[in-house]
N, CA, C and O atoms as CSV, one atom per row, in Angstrom:
chain,resi,resn,atom,element,x,y,z
A,1,MET,N,N,0.861,-1.212,0.062
A,1,MET,CA,C,0.008,0.015,-0.185
A,1,MET,C,C,0.750,1.222,-0.168
A,1,MET,O,O,1.538,1.343,0.770
A,2,GLY,N,N,0.675,2.172,-1.019
A,2,GLY,CA,C,1.523,3.478,-0.999
A,2,GLY,C,C,0.980,4.407,-0.068
A,2,GLY,O,O,0.037,4.215,0.698
A,3,GLU,N,N,1.707,5.488,-0.217
A,3,GLU,CA,C,1.487,6.791,0.712
A,3,GLU,C,C,0.222,7.219,0.283
A,3,GLU,O,O,-0.088,6.976,-0.883
A,4,GLN,N,N,-0.592,7.834,1.040
A,4,GLN,CA,C,-1.963,8.626,0.525
A,4,GLN,C,C,-1.734,9.997,0.958
A,4,GLN,O,O,-1.151,10.411,1.960
A,5,TYR,N,N,-2.392,10.709,-0.133
A,5,TYR,CA,C,-2.191,12.286,0.173
A,5,TYR,C,C,-3.339,12.681,1.247
A,5,TYR,O,O,-4.504,12.287,1.190
A,6,VAL,N,N,-2.822,13.484,2.177
A,6,VAL,CA,C,-3.845,14.136,3.201
A,6,VAL,C,C,-3.603,15.511,2.808
A,6,VAL,O,O,-2.514,16.048,2.605
A,7,ARG,N,N,-5.016,16.114,2.711
A,7,ARG,CA,C,-5.030,17.369,2.246
A,7,ARG,C,C,-5.153,18.348,3.533
A,7,ARG,O,O,-5.679,17.991,4.587
A,8,PRO,N,N,-4.629,19.557,3.317
A,8,PRO,CA,C,-4.507,20.384,4.446
A,8,PRO,C,C,-6.078,20.717,4.970
A,8,PRO,O,O,-7.004,20.232,4.319
A,9,PRO,N,N,-6.315,21.394,5.935
A,9,PRO,CA,C,-7.374,21.716,6.404
A,9,PRO,C,C,-8.015,23.117,5.282
A,9,PRO,O,O,-7.249,23.955,4.808
A,10,LEU,N,N,-9.451,23.113,5.039
A,10,LEU,CA,C,-9.778,24.222,4.181
A,10,LEU,C,C,-9.764,25.665,4.747
A,10,LEU,O,O,-9.665,26.608,3.962
A,11,VAL,N,N,-9.858,25.864,6.059
A,11,VAL,CA,C,-9.732,27.122,6.514
A,11,VAL,C,C,-8.653,27.240,7.604
A,11,VAL,O,O,-8.726,26.760,8.735
A,12,PRO,N,N,-7.695,27.918,7.111
A,12,PRO,CA,C,-6.399,28.024,7.938
A,12,PRO,C,C,-6.724,28.961,9.205
A,12,PRO,O,O,-7.548,29.865,9.070
A,13,ARG,N,N,-6.238,28.799,10.132
A,13,ARG,CA,C,-6.082,29.523,11.544
A,13,ARG,C,C,-5.021,29.841,12.061
A,13,ARG,O,O,-4.076,29.102,11.785
A,14,GLU,N,N,-4.793,30.820,12.828
A,14,GLU,CA,C,-3.627,31.161,13.470
A,14,GLU,C,C,-3.320,30.470,14.595
A,14,GLU,O,O,-4.282,30.167,15.300
A,15,ALA,N,N,-2.074,30.087,15.010
A,15,ALA,CA,C,-1.859,29.346,16.267
A,15,ALA,C,C,-2.174,30.234,17.428
A,15,ALA,O,O,-1.983,31.451,17.421
A,16,PRO,N,N,-2.719,29.478,18.530
A,16,PRO,CA,C,-3.037,30.402,19.547
A,16,PRO,C,C,-1.755,31.124,20.256
A,16,PRO,O,O,-0.685,30.517,20.310
A,17,PRO,N,N,-1.875,32.273,20.729
A,17,PRO,CA,C,-0.900,33.246,21.436
A,17,PRO,C,C,0.098,32.400,22.117
A,17,PRO,O,O,-0.324,31.416,22.724
A,18,ALA,N,N,1.438,32.660,22.099
A,18,ALA,CA,C,2.347,32.038,23.230
A,18,ALA,C,C,2.037,32.358,24.521
A,18,ALA,O,O,2.209,31.461,25.347
A,19,TRP,N,N,1.566,33.558,24.958
A,19,TRP,CA,C,1.299,33.752,26.434
A,19,TRP,C,C,0.144,32.935,26.831
A,19,TRP,O,O,0.140,32.595,28.014
A,20,LEU,N,N,-0.881,32.529,26.066
A,20,LEU,CA,C,-1.856,31.556,26.554
A,20,LEU,C,C,-1.317,30.167,26.798
A,20,LEU,O,O,-1.699,29.478,27.745
A,21,VAL,N,N,-0.460,29.795,25.955
A,21,VAL,CA,C,0.174,28.404,26.185
A,21,VAL,C,C,0.806,28.409,27.532
A,21,VAL,O,O,0.409,27.621,28.391
A,22,VAL,N,N,1.934,29.400,27.805
A,22,VAL,CA,C,2.702,29.473,28.716
A,22,VAL,C,C,1.697,29.438,30.213
A,22,VAL,O,O,1.973,28.715,31.170
A,23,TRP,N,N,0.694,30.227,30.170
A,23,TRP,CA,C,-0.111,30.387,31.480
A,23,TRP,C,C,-0.858,29.047,31.565
A,23,TRP,O,O,-1.064,28.597,32.692
A,24,ARG,N,N,-1.287,28.360,30.490
A,24,ARG,CA,C,-1.954,26.972,30.562
A,24,ARG,C,C,-0.957,26.081,31.304
A,24,ARG,O,O,-1.278,25.488,32.334
A,25,PHE,N,N,0.197,26.004,30.785
A,25,PHE,CA,C,1.190,25.094,31.209
A,25,PHE,C,C,1.559,25.373,32.896
A,25,PHE,O,O,1.893,24.510,33.708
A,26,ARG,N,N,1.399,26.766,33.130
A,26,ARG,CA,C,1.768,27.159,34.597
A,26,ARG,C,C,0.544,26.519,35.319
A,26,ARG,O,O,0.745,25.622,36.137
A,27,LEU,N,N,-0.610,26.914,35.066
A,27,LEU,CA,C,-1.855,26.571,35.603
A,27,LEU,C,C,-1.802,25.051,35.934
A,27,LEU,O,O,-1.844,24.711,37.116
A,28,VAL,N,N,-1.718,24.167,34.992
A,28,VAL,CA,C,-1.744,22.720,34.994
A,28,VAL,C,C,-0.540,22.251,35.936
A,28,VAL,O,O,-0.736,21.299,36.691
A,29,ALA,N,N,0.574,22.830,35.916
A,29,ALA,CA,C,1.787,22.457,36.729
A,29,ALA,C,C,1.558,22.802,38.193
A,29,ALA,O,O,2.094,22.133,39.077
A,30,LEU,N,N,0.699,23.930,38.482
A,30,LEU,CA,C,0.468,24.320,39.881
A,30,LEU,C,C,-0.550,23.347,40.431
A,30,LEU,O,O,-0.486,22.942,41.592
A,31,LEU,N,N,-1.529,22.964,39.543
A,31,LEU,CA,C,-2.558,21.981,40.127
A,31,LEU,C,C,-1.824,20.726,40.272
A,31,LEU,O,O,-2.173,20.112,41.280
A,32,LEU,N,N,-0.923,20.159,39.583
A,32,LEU,CA,C,-0.388,18.942,39.680
A,32,LEU,C,C,0.499,19.064,40.955
A,32,LEU,O,O,0.354,18.155,41.773
A,33,MET,N,N,1.307,19.950,41.223
A,33,MET,CA,C,1.970,20.201,42.353
A,33,MET,C,C,1.112,20.176,43.709
A,33,MET,O,O,1.424,19.545,44.719
A,34,GLY,N,N,0.043,20.927,43.557
A,34,GLY,CA,C,-1.031,20.803,44.745
A,34,GLY,C,C,-1.398,19.315,45.156
A,34,GLY,O,O,-1.289,18.803,46.270
A,35,LEU,N,N,-1.897,18.707,43.885
A,35,LEU,CA,C,-2.121,17.492,44.067
A,35,LEU,C,C,-1.179,16.708,44.786
A,35,LEU,O,O,-1.501,16.133,45.826
A,36,ALA,N,N,0.047,16.641,44.269
A,36,ALA,CA,C,1.034,15.924,44.643
A,36,ALA,C,C,1.377,16.184,46.166
A,36,ALA,O,O,1.661,15.209,46.861
A,37,VAL,N,N,1.364,17.450,46.717
A,37,VAL,CA,C,1.248,17.723,48.172
A,37,VAL,C,C,0.198,17.200,48.893
A,37,VAL,O,O,0.365,16.707,50.008
A,38,LEU,N,N,-1.057,17.280,48.248
A,38,LEU,CA,C,-2.331,16.704,49.065
A,38,LEU,C,C,-2.064,15.016,49.261
A,38,LEU,O,O,-2.143,14.450,50.351
A,39,VAL,N,N,-1.784,14.447,48.173
A,39,VAL,CA,C,-1.317,12.926,48.195
A,39,VAL,C,C,-0.427,12.657,49.214
A,39,VAL,O,O,-0.648,11.774,50.042
A,40,GLY,N,N,0.700,13.443,49.220
A,40,GLY,CA,C,1.851,13.191,50.175
A,40,GLY,C,C,1.424,13.289,51.576
A,40,GLY,O,O,1.818,12.462,52.398
A,41,TYR,N,N,0.553,14.361,51.928
A,41,TYR,CA,C,0.045,14.464,53.091
A,41,TYR,C,C,-0.625,13.365,53.614
A,41,TYR,O,O,-0.314,12.848,54.687
A,42,ARG,N,N,-1.711,12.912,52.757
A,42,ARG,CA,C,-2.481,11.787,53.084
A,42,ARG,C,C,-1.927,10.599,53.306
A,42,ARG,O,O,-2.422,9.834,54.134
A,43,VAL,N,N,-0.822,10.281,52.596
A,43,VAL,CA,C,0.032,9.096,52.568
A,43,VAL,C,C,0.881,9.144,54.173
A,43,VAL,O,O,1.126,8.207,54.933
A,44,PHE,N,N,1.147,10.393,54.292
A,44,PHE,CA,C,1.907,10.691,55.541
A,44,PHE,C,C,1.078,10.259,56.788
A,44,PHE,O,O,1.509,9.620,57.747
A,45,GLN,N,N,-0.275,10.753,56.589
A,45,GLN,CA,C,-1.099,10.728,57.671
A,45,GLN,C,C,-1.532,9.121,57.926
A,45,GLN,O,O,-1.839,8.707,59.045
A,46,HIS,N,N,-1.514,8.392,56.884
A,46,HIS,CA,C,-1.806,7.064,56.631
A,46,HIS,C,C,-0.638,6.153,57.420
A,46,HIS,O,O,-0.794,5.309,58.302
A,47,PHE,N,N,0.288,6.516,56.936
A,47,PHE,CA,C,1.542,5.727,57.575
A,47,PHE,C,C,1.974,6.141,58.986
A,47,PHE,O,O,2.516,5.361,59.769
A,48,SER,N,N,1.690,7.449,59.262
A,48,SER,CA,C,2.167,7.786,60.729
A,48,SER,C,C,1.351,7.404,61.803
A,48,SER,O,O,1.754,7.495,62.962
A,49,GLY,N,N,0.235,6.983,61.515
A,49,GLY,CA,C,-0.783,6.505,62.454
A,49,GLY,C,C,-1.389,7.566,63.431
A,49,GLY,O,O,-1.537,7.350,64.634
A,50,ALA,N,N,-1.733,8.763,62.787
A,50,ALA,CA,C,-2.246,9.954,63.602
A,50,ALA,C,C,-3.553,9.575,63.755
A,50,ALA,O,O,-4.295,9.199,62.848
A,51,THR,N,N,-3.897,9.706,65.233
A,51,THR,CA,C,-5.117,9.655,65.866
A,51,THR,C,C,-5.615,10.816,66.421
A,51,THR,O,O,-5.075,11.885,66.135
A,52,ALA,N,N,-6.705,10.767,67.283
A,52,ALA,CA,C,-7.390,11.967,68.094
A,52,ALA,C,C,-6.298,12.289,69.272
A,52,ALA,O,O,-5.947,13.438,69.538
A,53,GLN,N,N,-5.897,11.333,69.820
A,53,GLN,CA,C,-4.971,11.525,70.870
A,53,GLN,C,C,-3.658,12.019,70.473
A,53,GLN,O,O,-3.086,12.898,71.117
A,54,ASP,N,N,-3.108,11.416,69.309
A,54,ASP,CA,C,-1.794,11.966,68.751
A,54,ASP,C,C,-2.008,12.391,67.343
A,54,ASP,O,O,-1.741,11.642,66.404
A,55,PRO,N,N,-2.425,13.430,67.210
A,55,PRO,CA,C,-3.008,13.868,65.757
A,55,PRO,C,C,-1.947,14.240,64.746
A,55,PRO,O,O,-2.243,14.550,63.592
A,56,GLY,N,N,-0.582,14.201,65.246
A,56,GLY,CA,C,0.432,14.555,64.228
A,56,GLY,C,C,0.250,15.852,63.680
A,56,GLY,O,O,0.146,16.832,64.417
A,57,LEU,N,N,0.194,15.947,62.207
A,57,LEU,CA,C,-0.019,17.209,61.670
A,57,LEU,C,C,-1.522,17.691,61.469
A,57,LEU,O,O,-1.808,18.776,60.964
A,58,SER,N,N,-2.491,16.717,61.943
A,58,SER,CA,C,-3.839,17.028,61.636
A,58,SER,C,C,-4.497,17.383,63.152
A,58,SER,O,O,-5.473,16.808,63.635
A,59,SER,N,N,-3.847,18.297,63.682
A,59,SER,CA,C,-4.364,18.696,65.061
A,59,SER,C,C,-5.418,19.867,65.057
A,59,SER,O,O,-5.873,20.434,66.050
A,60,TYR,N,N,-5.725,20.122,63.672
A,60,TYR,CA,C,-6.834,21.233,63.720
A,60,TYR,C,C,-7.979,20.409,63.852
A,60,TYR,O,O,-8.917,20.900,64.481
A,61,GLY,N,N,-8.102,19.312,63.417
A,61,GLY,CA,C,-9.584,18.652,63.741
A,61,GLY,C,C,-9.825,18.219,64.886
A,61,GLY,O,O,-11.001,18.033,65.201
A,62,ALA,N,N,-8.789,17.951,65.795
A,62,ALA,CA,C,-8.969,17.560,67.186
A,62,ALA,C,C,-9.291,18.898,68.011
A,62,ALA,O,O,-10.173,18.968,68.867
A,63,THR,N,N,-8.551,19.820,67.675
A,63,THR,CA,C,-8.882,21.237,68.386
A,63,THR,C,C,-10.329,21.743,68.102
A,63,THR,O,O,-10.985,22.297,68.984
A,64,VAL,N,N,-10.726,21.569,67.053
A,64,VAL,CA,C,-12.190,21.943,66.628
A,64,VAL,C,C,-13.105,21.321,67.503
A,64,VAL,O,O,-13.895,21.902,68.247
A,65,SER,N,N,-12.915,19.833,67.341
A,65,SER,CA,C,-13.978,19.038,67.951
A,65,SER,C,C,-13.986,19.221,69.520
A,65,SER,O,O,-15.013,18.901,70.118
A,66,GLN,N,N,-12.973,19.686,70.182
A,66,GLN,CA,C,-12.876,19.914,71.735
A,66,GLN,C,C,-13.644,21.470,71.905
A,66,GLN,O,O,-14.270,21.755,72.927
A,67,LEU,N,N,-13.530,22.185,71.027
A,67,LEU,CA,C,-14.162,23.567,71.250
A,67,LEU,C,C,-15.644,23.294,71.181
A,67,LEU,O,O,-16.336,24.065,71.847
A,68,ARG,N,N,-16.225,22.409,70.551
A,68,ARG,CA,C,-17.637,22.321,70.235
A,68,ARG,C,C,-18.349,21.709,71.405
A,68,ARG,O,O,-19.567,21.535,71.364
């Protein structure tokens, strides 16, 4: 089977502006880093055995429950 001709699109359009691409990359990178921090925190809580008596990094929940 030989090569087949692929015709270009009928209506050409300009490429998106470079600043839009840069900011989209920054936003996605920031969201992924935030997700990595949250996952790392949850894994730390899981493996550290944080409880209400020894909350570890999650002392906010224990403090709020005592105030109620």
